[in-house]
Structure formats: structure tokens, C-alpha cells
N, C-alpha and C positions, 0 to 999 in steps of 0.2 A: 355454232355450225349444226346442221344435221348430216349425220355420216351415212352412207350406204350401209345397210344392215342384210346380212345373206343368213336363211335359217335353212333348215334341211330342204324344205319344198319352196321357199318364197324369198323373193329380192324384194327389200324395201328401199325403194330408190328415193333418194331426198325430192321432193317437190319442187317443180321447175315451171317457170311461166307457161313455158309449152304444153305443159301436160292440162291446161285448162280445155282444149278441144276434146282431148279423150274424155275428160270427166264429164263435160258438157253430153257427150255421145251415150253414156252408160247411166249416169246418174239419176237423171229425172223419170224415176220411175215411183210408183206408190209403195212398191215393197221396201224400196231403200228409205225413202223420205218420211213415210207415216209416223214413226216414232222419235224423229228428229224434232229439235227445239222449233217452237213457231217462228224462229226468226228465219227459217230456210224459207223462202217465198213458193208458195205453190197455187197454181201450176207454176213449174220452174221456167221462167223465161229464157228466151235466148241471150246469151250473153251473161247469164248468172254465174257460171262457172269462172269464167275469165275475172269478174268481178271480184267473186271471192278470193281467188289466188292472187290477184294483184292489191285489194284492197283489205284482205282480213290476214289471210296464211303467210304471205312473203312478208309483209310489214312486222308480224308478229316473230318472225324467224330472225330478221333483222335486228329486232330489238332485245333478241335474246329470251323472248317470252314464249315461243312456240316452236315445235319441231314436228315438220310433216312429212310422211312418206306416202307413195304412191304403192299399192300392192301389185306385184307381178309375179305369176309362178316361173320358176325356174326354166320349165319346159317351154316356155312361150313368152319371154321376157319383155316382147313389144306390146302385149296385151295389158292394159289396165284394168284390174280387177275390183279394185277398191281403195281405200285411203284409211290411213290411220294416223292420228295426231295426239301430241303431248301439248298442253297447255299450263303455263304458269299463271292459273287462275283460280281462287279460292272455291273449293268444291266442284272443280271441273277440269280434273287433270288429264282426262284421256277421252278420245271419241273415236268412232271408226263407222265404215260403214263398208258394205260387200255385196257385190252384183248377186242377185238370186241365184243364178244358174251354179255358182261356187260356194254358195253356204251348206252347212251341215257337213263339211269334210275337214273341218280342224284346221282351216287356214287361219282364221281369225283369232284362235286361240293361239295359235303358234306366232302369229304378229304380235299378239298383245304379250306373249312372253318375253319375246325379245325387245319390245319398247320398254316393259315394266323393267327389264333389266339395265336398258340404258338410263331410265328415270332414276332409278335407285343407284347403280354401282357406278354409273359414269357422272351423272348430274348431281349425286349425293342427296336428293331429295328424302325427307324424313315421313312423310306420307303420300300416299296416293288416294284422292276421291275421285270416283266416277259415277255422275247421275245417269239416270235412266228410267224409261218408263217401264212401270211393273209389268207390263204386258208384253214386254218384249222379251220373250221366254230365252232365244238365244243368247242376248246379251248378258242376263239373268245368270245364265248357265255358265257363262264364261267367267263372271266375276266370282261365281262360287268354286269353279274349277281352279282358280289362281289363288284361292284362300282368302278372298275378301269376306268383309262382314257387313249386313246391313246395319247402317247407323242412323237412318231417318227416314221418314215417308212423309208424303204431303200429296198436295195436287200442283199441277204445273202445265201450261199450256204447249202442246205440241203439234205438229202439222195435222195430224188427227183429231185435235181438239184438246179438251181438257180431261187429261187423264192422271191415273195415281201415278206418283214419281217416288223413287227410291233413290238413296244416296248410299253407295257402298265403299269400303274404305280397307286399306291394308298398310301397314308401315313397313319401312325399311328393314326392321330387324325381323318381322313376320316373313317378309319376302325372301330375305336371304336364309332364314332357317328353312326354306322350302327347297332350296336351291341343292 
């Protein structure tokens, strides 16, 4: 079960089937998708958000292998500004995106703090590993800020093409010592 999580400035609302329309409206932007895995279709077709919610995210949640939240600012809880999810997948435990207008305000760092706490303290997981495109400076900064360390590099296909890839890691013990 994915709980509602509230932070100082955000409401992390568990993903619902009805969120697909709002996702479809804000997600298909190059600034958001370019550093996501090449499995994301581009150009993003009509109905792709509903397909993702119905056939990827909600089944993972139902199987206890995924936890997904829409991100909303407390001051405007009806506006979806991003998505963050945890996955019980080897070497790919957390992913997120945020609309460009709200980037560089610390919102994703705040959301990551909350879901990392959930991963380690509620789910009791021993390690979190997060892959990313090396060129995605904002995402790299979030990993550094949260105490993660770079453990692997390579090449990987992203929506923007073949890019340098990084895998970041933090253990539960390391995370809890930072709190």
C-alpha cells in the first residue's frame, strides 16, 4: 500500500488511475523525458500516460513491487507537478520527474527525502540504488545531497540517445546515520 506523505511544502499523493489525464497534460515535454530510459515512447503518444498507469505502475503497486506518488504543492494540491516512485527492481529503486517550472526549488530533494525514509524505515530495505544519465546534473546533485555514492558507470539508451550512465547507492545504515 502506498501511503499519503506530506512534507513541509509538498503532498505526495498515492497514484490513482484518474491521475493519467493530468500526467498526459504535463509530462510530454523534452525537458522532462530526454534523460529517461529509452523505454519511454517519444514523441509521447496520446493515451500513453493511461497505459503506463494501468499497465505498469498500478500492477506493480498491486503486487507490492512498486510505490508511486504524484507530487503536488501544498498551496495548490489540485495541480500535479511531478511523479516519484519506488521500485523493487534490482539496481533501479527510485525514479522521478518534475515539470520544468518547478525545478531548482528543492521540491524533488524534499520528495526524495520522504520516499527514501519510506524505503528504509517503513519497508526496511537494506540498500537503494538509483540509475541516471550522467548528464542529468539536477538528478546527480540530488543523489550527492542525499549521501549516495557513485558505484558504477557505463553507457545506456535514453530518450535522448546513447548516454553515459551512472548508478548511485546508499545503504539503510548510511541513510539512518544522516537523519
